[in-house]
C-alpha positions in Angstrom: -135.6 -4.9 -64.1 -134.4 -1.5 -63.8 -133.8 0.5 -60.8 -136.4 2.9 -60.1 -136.6 6.1 -57.6 -139.2 4.6 -55.8 -136.9 1.7 -54.8 -134.1 4.3 -53.9 -136.7 6.3 -51.4 -137.7 3.0 -50.0 -134.2 2.2 -49.3 -133.4 5.4 -47.8 -136.8 5.5 -45.5 -138.9 7.9 -47.7 -136.9 10.9 -46.6 -138.3 14.4 -47.2 -136.6 17.0 -49.1 -135.2 14.4 -51.7 -136.0 15.4 -55.1 -137.3 13.0 -57.8 -135.0 14.9 -60.3 -131.7 14.5 -58.2 -132.8 10.4 -58.1 -133.2 10.2 -61.7 -130.0 12.0 -62.8 -127.8 10.1 -60.0 -129.6 6.6 -61.7 -128.5 7.5 -65.0 -124.9 8.6 -63.9 -124.4 5.5 -61.9 -125.9 3.1 -64.4 -123.3 4.2 -67.2 -120.4 4.0 -64.7 -121.7 0.5 -63.6 -122.6 -0.8 -66.8 -118.8 0.3 -68.2 -117.0 -1.3 -65.1 -119.1 -4.5 -65.5 -117.1 -7.6 -66.9 -118.9 -8.8 -69.9 -119.2 -12.3 -71.4 -117.0 -11.1 -74.2 -113.9 -10.2 -72.0 -111.0 -12.7 -71.9 -111.9 -15.5 -69.3 -115.2 -14.8 -68.8 -118.2 -16.9 -69.5 -122.1 -16.7 -68.5 -121.2 -18.8 -65.2 -118.8 -16.1 -64.1 -119.9 -12.8 -65.4 -121.8 -10.6 -63.1 -125.8 -10.9 -63.4 -127.9 -8.1 -63.9 -129.3 -8.1 -60.1 -125.9 -7.6 -59.0 -125.4 -4.5 -61.1 -128.7 -3.2 -60.4 -127.5 -3.9 -56.5 -124.6 -2.0 -57.1 -126.2 0.8 -58.9 -128.9 1.4 -55.8 -126.2 1.3 -53.0 -124.0 4.2 -55.2 -127.2 5.9 -55.9 -128.3 5.8 -52.2 -124.8 6.8 -51.0 -125.2 10.1 -53.5 -128.9 10.8 -52.1 -127.5 10.8 -48.4 -124.6 13.1 -49.4 -127.3 15.6 -50.9 -129.3 15.2 -47.8 -126.8 15.8 -45.4 -125.8 19.1 -47.3 -129.3 20.0 -47.3 -130.6 19.2 -43.8 -130.3 22.8 -42.6 -132.6 23.9 -45.4 -135.0 21.2 -44.5 -135.4 22.0 -40.7 -135.3 25.1 -38.5 -134.7 23.0 -35.3 -131.0 22.7 -34.4 -132.0 19.6 -32.2 -133.9 17.9 -35.1 -130.7 18.8 -37.5 -128.4 16.9 -35.4 -130.8 13.8 -34.9 -131.3 13.9 -39.1 -127.6 14.4 -39.5 -126.8 11.3 -37.2 -129.2 9.4 -39.0 -127.9 10.6 -42.3 -124.5 9.9 -41.4 -124.9 6.4 -40.3 -126.7 4.9 -43.1 -124.0 7.1 -45.2 -121.2 5.0 -43.6 -123.1 1.6 -44.1 -124.2 2.5 -47.4 -120.7 3.0 -48.5 -119.3 0.2 -47.3 -122.0 -2.0 -49.2 -121.4 0.1 -52.5 -117.8 -0.9 -52.7 -118.4 -4.2 -52.1 -121.2 -4.4 -54.8 -118.7 -2.5 -57.1 -115.9 -4.8 -56.5 -118.2 -8.3 -57.2 -119.0 -7.0 -60.7 -115.2 -5.6 -61.5 -112.1 -7.8 -61.9 -111.3 -6.4 -58.6 -113.6 -8.5 -56.4 -113.8 -11.4 -58.6 -111.9 -13.0 -61.4 -111.6 -12.8 -64.8 -109.1 -15.3 -65.8 -109.9 -19.2 -66.5 -106.8 -21.3 -65.4 -106.0 -24.6 -67.2 -103.3 -26.7 -68.3 -102.2 -26.3 -72.0 -100.4 -28.9 -74.2 -98.2 -26.5 -75.9 -94.2 -27.2 -75.7 -91.4 -25.0 -76.0 -89.0 -26.3 -78.6 -84.9 -25.6 -78.8 -82.1 -27.1 -76.6 -81.5 -26.6 -73.3 -77.6 -25.5 -74.1 -76.5 -22.6 -76.4 -73.2 -22.1 -77.9 -71.6 -19.1 -79.1 -70.5 -18.6 -82.6 -67.2 -17.4 -83.5 -67.8 -14.3 -84.9 -70.0 -12.9 -81.8 -67.3 -13.8 -79.3 -65.1 -11.0 -78.7 -61.9 -12.6 -78.1 -62.0 -14.1 -81.6 
């Protein structure tokens, strides 16, 4: 399942003034970003058990695109609404949504990156270090000889 523009519109309560092309472009940008940052099964220590699922990646994409779209909406409110009181109300609403979405987006991104989870498996090894515990200086290396 891929993230759609309709899902983004639903998450933002279908705001007016949000262009379909804007959502599509942000989806393209954020999908590439999340794909690049996500830990993959071929990384050292990453298994199918601890690799991020497609659902986690899609959640991160949705949150990031919502943040981008809310920033666009905040910048374009004066062009959409003539009434100053209504502009203030919309700004307050979008700002609250933006704050919440930014936190969720960063949390979701940390989960799919190594920063919020681990990409290392820790286990005991059976390797041993050879050699002796004492060292001797050879006569030719010692400065007093």
